[in-house]
C-alpha positions in Angstrom: 0.0 0.0 0.0 1.3 3.4 -0.9 0.4 6.4 1.3 0.2 9.7 -0.5 1.0 12.9 1.4 -2.1 14.8 2.6 -0.9 18.0 0.9 -0.9 16.2 -2.5 -4.3 14.8 -1.7 -5.7 18.3 -0.9 -4.2 19.7 -4.2 -5.8 16.9 -6.2 -9.1 17.3 -4.3 -9.2 13.6 -3.6 -10.8 12.0 -0.5 -9.2 9.2 1.5 -11.2 6.4 -0.1 -9.8 7.3 -3.6 -6.1 6.8 -2.8 -6.1 3.3 -4.1 -7.6 4.4 -7.4 -4.9 7.0 -7.9 -2.2 4.4 -7.2 -3.9 2.0 -9.6 -4.2 4.6 -12.4 -0.6 5.6 -11.9 0.6 2.0 -12.2 -1.5 1.4 -15.3 0.0 4.5 -17.0 3.5 3.2 -16.1 2.7 -0.2 -17.6 1.1 1.3 -20.7 4.1 3.5 -21.4 6.7 0.8 -20.9 6.1 -1.0 -24.3 6.4 2.3 -26.1 9.7 3.0 -24.5 11.0 -0.4 -25.5 9.8 0.1 -29.0 11.4 3.5 -29.3 14.7 2.1 -28.0 14.6 -0.7 -30.5 13.9 1.7 -33.4 16.7 3.9 -32.3 19.1 0.9 -32.1 18.1 -0.3 -35.5 18.7 3.2 -37.0 22.1 3.4 -35.4 23.1 -0.1 -36.6 21.9 0.8 -40.1 24.3 3.8 -40.2 27.1 1.7 -38.8 26.5 -1.1 -41.4 26.4 1.4 -44.2 29.7 2.9 -43.1 31.4 -0.5 -42.9 30.1 -1.5 -46.3 31.3 1.7 -47.9 34.7 1.3 -46.4 35.0 -2.3 -47.7 33.6 -1.7 -51.2 37.0 -1.0 -52.7 38.3 -4.3 -51.3 35.4 -6.1 -52.9 36.2 -4.5 -56.3 39.8 -5.4 -56.0 39.1 -9.0 -55.2 36.7 -9.2 -58.1 39.4 -7.8 -60.4 42.0 -10.2 -59.1 39.7 -13.2 -59.7 39.0 -12.1 -63.3 42.7 -11.5 -63.9 43.6 -15.0 -62.6 40.8 -16.7 -64.5 41.7 -15.0 -67.8 45.4 -15.8 -67.3 46.6 -12.3 -67.4 
């Protein structure tokens, strides 16, 4: 059980019997927001990884072309 301060209860205009309702609503909001936070974190992570993967692939592109050229040269005998 969570006891809310009387000052807060007066500001909210809530009677003693409604304390449990406030705690319940507060907990429901927390639970409802949590999946959105996880989803946003996953989206952010995927965007960051996409940028990292693009950078790595651009850095290694010249090595791929060089390997392809070497294979063609070896196959053609020249």
